[in-house]
Steps between C-alpha positions, in 0.01 A plus 500: 500500500765320308535611129486143400130475592370751240742359247374147559139621495554669158677195363211275608253736341705514170549123491132434559399732222741323261409139598131534578405353166759224495318174447167671402512348157642160613315202357566162663625228264247238414660185626175316543485521886249271659426346837787251435767775465806481737632840609850396596685835546357827618664846552341748742620856445494726810817716480446652846683456832239604752385246758126546454506500122703176497268316761209613279640250231436198718129455404597479136779257586254281671250516219765391246625212710146375558429507124825378381671316785798382317589834345820695566460874585758769440464836681630837351527732794722772646743442790560180699207493739293269296743208539409515879130554459444221258753247625226243589333512156662195340378569145705814490807415279679825440478858650636759258602802707543850360740709716319765708732773363522445129726800427751385758494143366438569140688195357324258738177676408538436126616139572185422707282630216681297239468195716117514449564374154681182587191297562176448319182523711154363433354807664623822651292711719544871589368577843453877492338648195660842581859344533718628211761232571233237533351571163827527329632172651167333392557621144873419503497121612449210279154362599211330318245686695525838664274679764600867510280588807206688327177425672200428261163659522350153573711466803411845629129418451520162652704545814455784744843437654693503154707814618682302770870477405514133620175396330486651149811307367313180602183613330702608202662156473172311541335702228809466258511123552130467456513700169768247386275199577633403835251416776542721808344492834311785670599425846594799738847669426763357716605707803859634542715222637865514614486117527667508846629141590399327823858554622479871432176536677626306808800724516277803480287353796814465714614856412156636593485307821838630592373861427184488708590229760144389563231284356248770393408546142660786313398794281765649268514844380729689258482875546719609211442550125667697214405863422142620573386143553651525848257589781605759767620431849182653629292255305700194590527596875128545523433169317761306698352613845150382375664164401650462842178588667280268295743206480664493831505113488716535171866569450562790255836495315631744248700407196750775423620619165864523409487871583447395868193732532217440735184731479406390857842584656613135536241438765435145385745205477663555159644251242717566195703275271687554179353162388165557339407132546572521869276799541222313312544198730461711802188664367362146404480427871297795593116527491470815295720761329403858481695757287484756225524415128864387473736215402467361854119504479530275182762287685252451789227402257741250330587348831133398514417698818190696487593846387337842541643755254448875586439714205480888477667597166563190302233312291351219709355323186861469374684400807274383779575172678226248402398143591591323829290726718694799372351842513579853383389812676467847345601715802357809324154381597560251778578596859734322741201354662391357154842351463475338837177335417651351184792368699251339746320336205809351363631385838164326551553294189850392594 
């Protein structure tokens, strides 16, 4: 194991202990907010570079745009992936990117933090309550109103799904604005959405057709995941054989990770691209996606293809795909046959 991993773990633990109370005593300025208020500039703080964590921002983006269609949104993130993921969100004005390796790019790192002070925001929203950088950035920026990410007892009692990482920022925003006198709606939380264009989807359709070279509908699988979220070759081989047997009238394709690993030994036609949106556009043309909790699982969900998330170690209530006929399966208490029944149910709705 790299020595950097325990050092980073210690650093995160130390920073969390230092910053956990940042914003606890914050009292919003009384500016007489009402239903007539215009929120013109918003900052969303999510200093993280992981694919899934960034895609989980999209419901909040949609919520803000629905409530304040003319507003401009800045994002405070890490790395440059978000500029690709959110390129079709027209309200995004600026993406402020922290370097992935701050100690290697210390001057740039400091410059990025200082750039947060260049604009005044009507409201800043920290996505993750446990993010030290998120809480510090929310405290640091000039903003009339600040949401630090703490979930109130009212939300915990009112919504059973408040733990979900894509949902509680929306619930927090609604509650905060309601408490400031702004009328909010109680419609369902928006689903993850990559906002693929018609051109992208058509290109994905052509790529898929070239891959399978027939007119049958397609099931997509992703057999990789990081760490102990990854299922064994034994599990995937057994499940893949059941899929082939049950859905012989469907194509089955496998999306590969950058590591070029297949837990079924490359038995199915495979697809890989270093373009995240291209992967999403191919998945968007399939009938159902099946994969373990991972960034690609969230990408599939955001492509608006029905997504089945496989969970064995991570918390379903925090990360499960939702809406749009999405399902999550705890494989600790569900067999492969149970999974097949769920796939059948979803395909019957498509």
